[in-house]
N, C-alpha and C positions, 0 to 999 in steps of 0.2 A: 610171864614177870619180871619185872626191872630188878636190878643190882649194880652196885656201884663196883668197877672192876679196878681193883687195885693193880700196882705196877706189878708185883709179884704174880698175880693171875694171869695177867697179860702176857708176862715171859713164858709163863707156862703153854698157852695158847699159841704163841709166836712159834716157839720150838716144835710142838706136835704138828702145826700146820705145815710148816717147812719140811721137816722130816718124812710125815708120814702121809701128806696129802689128803686128807680126810676130808668127808663131806660134811660132817658136823661135829661139833664138841660141846657138849652138854655140862654144867655145873649143877650137882645134885648133892645131897644131903644136908649137914647144918650150916654151910657157908651158903645155900641158896636158899635155906628155908629163913635165913636170917638170925640163926640162934648160936651162931659159933662162938666157942671160948676163943680165948686170945692165942692160944696154942693149937686150934683145930686145924686139921689140913684141908686139901682140895681134893674133892671127890670129884672125877671126872669120868664120861663116858665118853670115848672117841668112837665114830662111824666111821667104817672105811667102806670104800668099793670092794664089791666080793672078790674073794681071793680065796685059793687051797693053803694059804699060810695057815697053820694050828694056830688057835687062841693064846698060847702058853709063848709062842714066838712072835707074834703081833704085840702082845703087851713087855716082851723083853725089847722089842724095839721101840716101844714110847717110852721105858724108862730108862733106855739109853741116851734118846732126845732130850730128856730132864737132866743129864747128868751134869752135876756142877752147880744146880741151882738150888738156893737155899731156902724155896718155898716147899713146903712137905705137900705131897700129893699121892693119891689113890688114885691110878687109873686103870679103867676097864677098856677093852676094846673088842666091838664087836663089826662083823661083817654088817652090811646092808640088809640084807637076806636075815642073816640071825636079829638082829633089830626089829625087824617088821614081823616076823615069825613071832617074838618073845611079845611083842604088843597085844597080842590075843587073849593073853593070860593077865587077868585084872592084878595080879598080884606080885608080877613080873617085875623086874630090875626097870625094864625098859618103859612100862606104863606108869609106875613111879615117877620116873625122870621126866615123863612127860605130863603127868599130873605137876609135879611140885620142883622139879628143876627149871633151870635156865639155857636158852640156847646161848652160847657164846661165840659160835661160829656156824656158819652153812645156811 
């Protein structure tokens, strides 16, 4: 899927890449589908190399990386293994993102 990357989205991705060193970042939800309202946020799925860091701590680091940016974002952070395992379930977030989302990085 091809999307127009705004400067706000580019800033979000750059911050996440610089701070978290992900293997991939996907945009999903209304922004990826092209039916976003003016006040819609960016839904981002960040894939990290495998780590023992709990998911809530990974997501806390992601939100810390975005501190001070004006673009609203919801960020979900999975490890590569979590992402791969989740793809096996057709109704999982990972499967939905692969079907309907857009790869922004990786």
